[in-house]
C-alpha positions as CSV (number, residue, x, y, z in Angstrom):
1,M,0.1,2.2,-1.4
2,R,-0.9,4.8,-4.0
3,L,0.1,5.7,-7.4
4,R,1.9,8.8,-5.9
5,S,4.1,6.6,-3.7
6,R,7.6,5.7,-4.6
7,S,6.6,2.1,-5.3
8,G,3.5,3.2,-7.3
9,A,5.7,5.6,-9.4
10,T,8.2,2.8,-10.1
11,L,5.3,0.5,-11.2
12,V,3.9,3.3,-13.5
13,A,7.4,3.8,-15.0
14,A,7.7,0.0,-15.6
15,A,4.4,-0.1,-17.3
16,I,5.3,2.8,-19.6
17,I,8.6,1.2,-20.5
18,L,6.9,-2.2,-21.2
19,F,4.3,-0.5,-23.4
20,A,6.9,1.5,-25.3
21,A,8.9,-1.7,-25.9
22,V,5.8,-3.6,-27.2
23,F,4.6,-0.7,-29.4
24,W,8.1,-0.3,-30.9
25,R,8.5,-4.1,-31.6
26,T,5.1,-4.3,-33.0
27,Q,5.7,-1.4,-35.3
28,M,8.9,-3.1,-36.5
29,L,7.2,-6.4,-37.2
30,R,4.5,-4.6,-39.2
31,L,7.2,-2.9,-41.3
32,H,8.9,-6.2,-41.9
33,L,5.6,-8.0,-42.4
34,G,6.1,-10.0,-39.3
35,R,3.3,-11.4,-37.0
36,A,2.9,-8.0,-35.1
37,T,-0.8,-8.9,-34.2
38,E,0.2,-12.0,-32.5
39,L,2.9,-10.3,-30.3
40,S,0.5,-7.5,-29.2
41,G,-2.4,-9.9,-28.9
42,W,-0.5,-12.1,-26.3
43,F,0.6,-9.2,-24.2
44,L,-2.9,-8.1,-24.2
45,F,-4.4,-11.4,-23.3
46,V,-1.7,-12.0,-20.5
47,T,-2.4,-8.6,-19.0
48,V,-6.2,-9.2,-19.0
49,L,-5.7,-12.6,-17.3
50,G,-3.3,-10.9,-14.7
51,L,-6.0,-8.4,-13.9
52,G,-8.5,-11.2,-13.3
53,L,-6.2,-12.3,-10.4
54,L,-7.3,-9.4,-8.2
55,N,-10.7,-11.2,-7.7
56,W,-9.0,-14.4,-6.7
57,R,-6.8,-12.4,-4.3
58,K,-9.9,-11.1,-2.6
59,K,-11.3,-14.7,-2.2
60,L,-7.9,-15.8,-0.7
61,S,-7.6,-12.9,1.7
62,M,-6.6,-15.3,4.6
63,I,-3.4,-16.2,2.6
64,P,-0.5,-13.6,3.0
65,L,-0.3,-12.6,-0.6
66,G,0.6,-9.0,-0.2
67,R,-1.4,-6.0,0.9
68,G,-4.8,-5.3,-0.7
69,S,-3.8,-1.7,-1.6
70,T,-0.7,-3.0,-3.4
71,W,-2.9,-5.3,-5.5
72,L,-5.3,-2.5,-6.2
73,V,-2.4,-0.3,-7.5
74,I,-1.2,-3.1,-9.7
75,H,-4.7,-3.6,-11.0
76,V,-5.2,0.0,-12.0
77,V,-1.8,0.3,-13.7
78,G,-2.4,-3.0,-15.4
79,G,-6.0,-1.8,-16.6
80,F,-4.4,1.2,-18.2
81,L,-1.6,-1.0,-19.7
82,A,-4.3,-3.2,-21.2
83,I,-6.0,-0.3,-22.8
84,G,-2.7,0.6,-24.5
85,F,-2.2,-3.0,-25.6
86,F,-5.7,-3.1,-26.9
87,Y,-5.3,-0.2,-29.2
88,V,-1.8,-1.5,-30.4
89,H,-3.5,-4.9,-31.2
90,G,-6.5,-3.7,-32.8
91,Q,-5.3,-0.3,-34.3
92,T,-8.8,1.0,-34.2
93,L,-11.4,2.2,-31.6
94,W,-14.2,0.2,-33.2
95,P,-13.5,-2.8,-35.4
96,H,-15.4,-4.4,-38.2
97,G,-17.5,-7.6,-37.6
98,T,-20.0,-8.5,-35.0
99,Y,-17.8,-10.9,-33.2
100,H,-15.0,-8.3,-32.8
101,Q,-17.4,-5.6,-31.9
102,V,-18.9,-7.7,-29.1
103,L,-15.4,-8.3,-27.7
104,T,-14.6,-4.5,-28.0
105,A,-17.8,-3.6,-26.4
106,L,-17.1,-5.9,-23.4
107,F,-13.6,-4.5,-23.1
108,Y,-14.8,-0.9,-23.0
109,L,-17.5,-1.7,-20.5
110,V,-15.0,-3.4,-18.3
111,C,-12.7,-0.4,-18.5
112,L,-15.4,2.2,-17.9
113,S,-16.9,0.2,-14.9
114,G,-13.3,-0.3,-13.5
115,I,-12.4,3.5,-13.7
116,F,-15.9,4.3,-12.1
117,G,-15.2,1.9,-9.3
118,Y,-11.7,3.0,-8.6
119,V,-12.9,6.7,-8.4
120,Q,-15.8,5.7,-6.2
121,Q,-13.5,3.7,-3.9
122,R,-11.3,6.7,-3.5
123,V,-14.1,9.2,-2.9
124,H,-16.1,7.1,-0.4
125,A,-13.1,5.8,1.4
126,H,-12.2,9.5,2.1
127,R,-15.7,10.3,3.2
128,L,-15.9,7.3,5.5
129,T,-12.6,8.2,7.1
130,Q,-13.9,11.7,8.0
131,L,-16.9,10.0,9.8
132,N,-14.6,8.6,12.5
133,Y,-16.9,5.7,12.7
134,E,-16.3,2.2,11.4
135,I,-18.8,-0.7,10.9
136,I,-18.8,-4.0,8.9
137,Y,-21.5,-3.9,6.3
138,E,-23.1,-7.1,7.5
139,R,-23.5,-5.6,11.0
140,I,-25.5,-2.5,9.8
141,P,-28.9,-4.0,10.2
142,A,-28.2,-5.1,13.7
143,E,-26.7,-1.7,14.5
144,I,-29.8,0.1,13.2
145,A,-32.0,-2.2,15.2
146,D,-29.9,-1.5,18.4
147,L,-30.1,2.2,17.9
148,R,-34.0,2.0,17.3
149,H,-34.3,0.1,20.6
150,K,-32.3,2.7,22.5
151,A,-34.3,5.5,21.0
152,E,-37.6,3.9,21.9
153,Q,-36.3,3.2,25.4
154,A,-35.3,6.9,25.8
155,V,-38.9,8.0,24.7
156,L,-40.5,5.6,27.1
157,E,-38.3,6.7,30.0
158,C,-39.1,10.4,29.1
159,T,-42.9,9.7,29.3
160,G,-42.5,7.7,32.5
161,T,-40.3,10.2,34.2
162,T,-41.8,13.5,33.2
163,G,-45.5,12.4,32.6
164,S,-45.4,14.1,29.2
165,D,-46.0,12.4,25.9
166,A,-44.8,15.3,23.8
167,L,-41.5,13.7,22.8
168,A,-43.2,10.3,22.3
169,R,-45.8,11.8,19.9
170,H,-43.1,13.5,18.0
171,Y,-41.1,10.2,17.8
172,L,-44.1,8.3,16.4
173,D,-44.9,11.0,13.9
174,S,-41.4,11.4,12.3
175,L,-38.3,9.8,14.1
176,A,-39.7,6.4,14.1
177,W,-39.6,6.5,10.3
178,F,-36.0,7.6,10.5
179,F,-34.9,4.9,12.8
180,Q,-36.7,2.1,11.0
181,R,-34.1,1.4,8.3
182,P,-31.3,3.3,6.3
183,R,-32.5,6.6,4.9
184,F,-31.3,9.3,2.6
185,V,-29.2,6.7,0.7
186,L,-29.0,8.8,-2.6
187,G,-28.0,11.9,-0.7
188,S,-25.3,10.0,1.1
189,V,-24.0,8.5,-2.2
190,L,-23.8,12.0,-3.6
191,G,-22.0,13.3,-0.5
192,A,-24.8,15.4,1.0
193,N,-25.5,15.7,4.7
194,Q,-29.3,15.3,4.0
195,G,-29.8,13.0,7.0
196,E,-28.1,15.4,9.5
197,H,-30.0,18.4,8.2
198,W,-33.4,16.5,8.4
199,L,-32.6,15.3,11.9
200,H,-31.6,18.8,13.1
201,Q,-34.8,20.3,11.8
202,K,-37.0,17.6,13.3
203,L,-35.4,17.9,16.7
204,L,-35.4,21.8,16.6
205,G,-39.1,21.8,15.8
206,V,-40.0,19.8,18.9
207,E,-37.4,21.3,21.2
208,R,-39.4,24.6,21.8
209,H,-42.3,22.6,23.0
210,L,-40.6,20.5,25.6
211,T,-40.0,21.2,29.3
212,E,-36.6,21.4,31.0
213,P,-36.8,17.8,32.3
214,E,-37.5,16.5,28.9
215,L,-34.5,18.1,27.2
216,P,-31.8,15.4,28.4
217,F,-34.0,12.7,26.6
218,L,-34.1,14.8,23.6
219,N,-30.3,15.0,23.7
220,R,-30.1,11.3,23.9
221,L,-32.2,11.0,20.8
222,R,-30.0,13.6,19.1
223,H,-26.9,11.6,19.9
224,L,-28.5,8.4,18.7
225,G,-29.8,10.1,15.6
226,L,-26.4,11.5,14.7
227,T,-24.9,7.9,15.1
228,K,-27.7,6.6,12.8
229,T,-26.8,9.2,10.1
230,R,-23.2,7.8,10.2
231,V,-24.5,4.2,9.8
232,D,-26.7,5.4,6.9
233,R,-23.7,6.9,5.1
234,H,-21.7,3.6,5.6
235,Y,-24.6,1.8,4.2
236,A,-24.9,4.0,1.1
237,S,-21.1,4.0,0.3
238,Q,-20.6,0.2,1.0
239,T,-23.8,-0.8,-0.9
240,L,-22.5,1.2,-3.9
241,L,-19.3,-0.4,-4.0
242,K,-20.7,-3.9,-3.6
243,L,-23.2,-3.3,-6.5
244,W,-20.3,-2.0,-8.7
245,L,-18.6,-5.4,-8.2
246,F,-21.7,-7.1,-9.3
247,V,-21.3,-5.2,-12.6
248,H,-17.6,-5.1,-13.1
249,V,-16.7,-8.8,-12.2
250,P,-19.3,-10.5,-14.4
251,L,-18.4,-8.2,-17.4
252,A,-14.7,-9.1,-16.9
253,A,-15.5,-12.8,-16.7
254,A,-17.5,-12.6,-19.9
255,M,-14.7,-10.6,-21.6
256,I,-12.1,-13.2,-20.6
257,V,-14.3,-16.0,-21.9
258,V,-14.8,-14.3,-25.2
259,A,-11.1,-13.4,-25.4
260,I,-10.2,-17.1,-25.0
261,W,-12.5,-18.0,-27.7
262,H,-10.8,-15.3,-29.8
263,V,-7.3,-16.7,-29.3
264,L,-8.5,-20.3,-30.2
265,L,-10.2,-19.0,-33.4
266,A,-7.2,-16.9,-34.3
267,Y,-4.9,-20.1,-34.1
268,A,-7.4,-22.3,-35.7
269,Y,-7.5,-20.1,-38.9
270,T,-3.7,-19.8,-38.9
271,L,-3.0,-23.5,-38.8
């Protein structure tokens, strides 16, 4: 489900109507000296709590509570709705007072990290789809170990079959480093094919020194190396998305705690 789909468009339209209604009602209350801040504050508080449900939805993924993509669209639309409610409630981009500034700073950090994460999810999901290769993040170390074992086996077979150690020496000099662990992580995050270019140059450099019987083993290394580059790109993308959650979720939790305290203080001073 995407924002451009019919359901997504309906959700966006509903959010716009809700925001317009709250904005209009708040302005009317202010004109008539009503409790406008209380109204906008509760809408903001409930929206923020609702956004926190996405994290619980992920923890309860075994329960059929709707598609994850649907929850993500609701989360994104709700996030922008919360930004609108925040401005209506505070009527300023940066309030006075240390306490309110801390709450505002947390809100901005949560919003910025959320927008960053959403963009990264869309970008990296598209990149990983183009790879035509899927792997679970927790399986990556084992997959790299398996590729390394197959590469070493190919080199040993080449030496035993052809009697030449040219490919083996080249593997120890450069390719062993490549198969050891994920490489070119930053380049993969930025969308560059740095790993594939490096592998191509290394294999091209040794190919001219090999005999005809050694070329099939070189091709095996090439195939294993290309698979390794796909694993590396999965590692880079999935690591970035996991690290983003370690920033966004704690910030959101801290913001909710401070917001609850803000509500308690607000009512304590009005009683």
